C-alpha positions in Angstrom: -16.0 -2.0 -28.8 -16.9 1.3 -30.5 -14.1 1.2 -33.0 -11.6 3.4 -31.1 -8.8 0.8 -31.2 -9.3 -1.1 -27.9 -11.3 1.6 -26.1 -14.5 0.3 -24.6 -18.0 1.7 -25.0 -18.8 5.1 -23.6 -21.6 5.2 -21.1 -24.1 8.1 -21.3 -26.8 8.2 -18.8 -29.3 10.9 -19.5 -31.8 12.7 -17.1 -34.3 10.2 -15.8 -32.2 7.2 -17.0 -30.3 4.7 -14.9 -31.3 2.0 -12.5 -33.8 3.7 -10.1 -35.3 2.4 -6.8 -36.7 3.6 -3.5 -35.1 2.6 -0.2 -37.5 3.7 2.5 -37.7 7.5 2.0 -34.4 7.6 0.0 -34.5 7.5 -3.8 -31.4 6.1 -5.5 -30.4 6.2 -9.1 -27.3 4.1 -10.2 -25.5 6.1 -12.9 -22.5 3.8 -13.1 -22.4 0.3 -11.7 -18.8 -0.4 -12.5 -19.4 -2.2 -15.8 -18.0 0.7 -17.8 -15.1 1.5 -15.5 -13.6 -2.0 -15.1 -15.2 -1.9 -11.6 -12.9 0.9 -10.5 -15.8 3.3 -9.8 -19.5 3.2 -9.1 -21.6 6.3 -9.1 -25.1 7.0 -7.8 -27.5 9.9 -7.3 -29.2 9.9 -3.9 -32.3 12.0 -2.9 -32.9 12.1 0.8 -36.4 13.2 1.7 -36.8 15.8 4.5 -36.1 14.4 8.0 -34.5 11.2 6.7 -32.1 9.3 8.9 -29.3 7.5 7.2 -27.8 4.1 7.9 -26.3 3.2 11.3 -22.8 4.7 11.6 -20.4 2.3 9.9 -16.9 1.7 8.4 -16.0 0.3 5.0 -12.9 -1.8 4.8 -12.5 -2.1 1.0 -13.7 1.1 -0.6 -13.7 4.9 -0.5 -17.0 6.7 -0.5 -17.5 10.3 -1.8 -20.6 12.5 -1.4 -21.1 15.7 -3.4 -24.1 17.7 -2.2 -25.9 19.0 -5.2 -28.8 20.6 -3.4 -30.1 20.9 0.2 -28.1 20.2 3.3 -26.8 16.8 4.5 -25.6 16.2 8.0 -22.6 13.9 8.1 -21.5 12.4 11.3 -17.9 11.1 11.2 -17.0 9.6 14.5 -18.0 12.3 16.9 -17.7 15.2 14.5 -20.8 16.6 12.8 -20.7 18.5 9.5 -23.7 20.2 7.9 -22.8 20.0 4.2 -24.6 22.5 2.0 -24.9 22.4 -1.8 -21.4 22.5 -3.4 -19.7 20.5 -0.6 -17.7 17.4 -1.2 -17.2 14.8 1.6 -14.7 12.0 1.0 -14.7 9.1 3.4 -11.6 6.8 3.3 -11.8 3.1 4.3 -12.0 2.7 8.0 -13.6 6.1 8.9 -16.8 5.7 10.9 -19.6 7.7 9.2 -23.3 8.2 8.5 -25.5 10.9 7.1 -29.0 12.3 7.4 -31.2 15.0 6.1 -32.5 16.9 9.2 -34.1 19.7 7.2 -37.5 20.4 5.8 -36.2 20.3 2.2 -35.1 17.3 0.1 -31.3 16.9 -0.3 -29.6 15.5 -3.4 -26.1 14.0 -3.4 -23.9 12.5 -6.1 -22.1 9.4 -4.5 -19.0 7.7 -5.6 -17.8 4.2 -4.6 -14.2 3.3 -5.4 -14.0 0.5 -6.3 -17.7 -0.2 -7.2 -18.2 -2.8 -4.5 -21.0 -1.0 -2.7 -23.3 -0.6 -5.7 -24.6 -4.2 -5.1 -25.3 -3.3 -1.5 -28.1 -1.0 -2.6 -29.5 -3.6 -5.0 -29.5 -6.1 -2.1 -31.5 -3.6 0.1 -33.9 -3.1 -2.8 -34.4 -6.9 -3.1 -34.8 -7.3 0.7 -37.6 -4.7 0.8 -39.2 -6.2 -2.3 -39.2 -9.6 -0.5 -41.2 -8.1 2.4 -38.5 -7.4 4.9 -38.4 -4.0 6.6 -35.5 -1.5 6.2 -34.5 -1.7 9.9 -31.1 -0.8 11.2 -30.5 -4.5 12.0 -31.4 -5.7 8.5 -29.2 -2.9 7.0 -26.2 -4.0 9.1 -26.7 -7.6 7.9 -26.6 -6.6 4.3 -23.6 -4.2 4.9 -21.6 -7.2 6.3 -21.6 -8.8 2.8 -19.6 -5.8 1.5 -16.7 -5.5 4.0 -18.7 -3.0 6.0 -19.3 -3.1 9.8 -21.2 -0.9 12.3 -19.1 1.6 14.1 -20.4 0.4 17.4 -18.0 2.6 19.4 -19.9 5.6 18.0 -23.4 4.0 17.6 -24.9 5.8 20.6 -23.6 9.2 19.6 -24.8 9.5 16.0 -27.8 11.6 17.0 -26.8 15.2 17.4 
């Protein structure tokens, strides 16, 4: 406690701080892992290298996911719809909505990502540990890790995610 009559510690994560790791060509920085928010919210910064494909199109059963594009352009595929989200765009994905994202451009793209509740933060840590253990970041391996977090491939759209 910080002395504010029952209010927990305030979390301040400065530039360059936070839990950082590389997942293939994607850099991730965990800014809030849920420990400050009672697990109601997780927050991460994602940097997609140019020409980076995202995960296989998938659905989350137990959390919302939000993406705020800070810089660059991110292509979101939601079912059969494709959105090119430029800096300043917010994309909110409710549970059950099939989605994926990619950076099809020649420039890096930066997103601020929310996970409510924080369930999916551990997914990224599991991918990091999988890679550190020598396993490749393949679509099949990614789907296996996703399954631990109430997330399944959107197989009805899997063949149509490339636009």
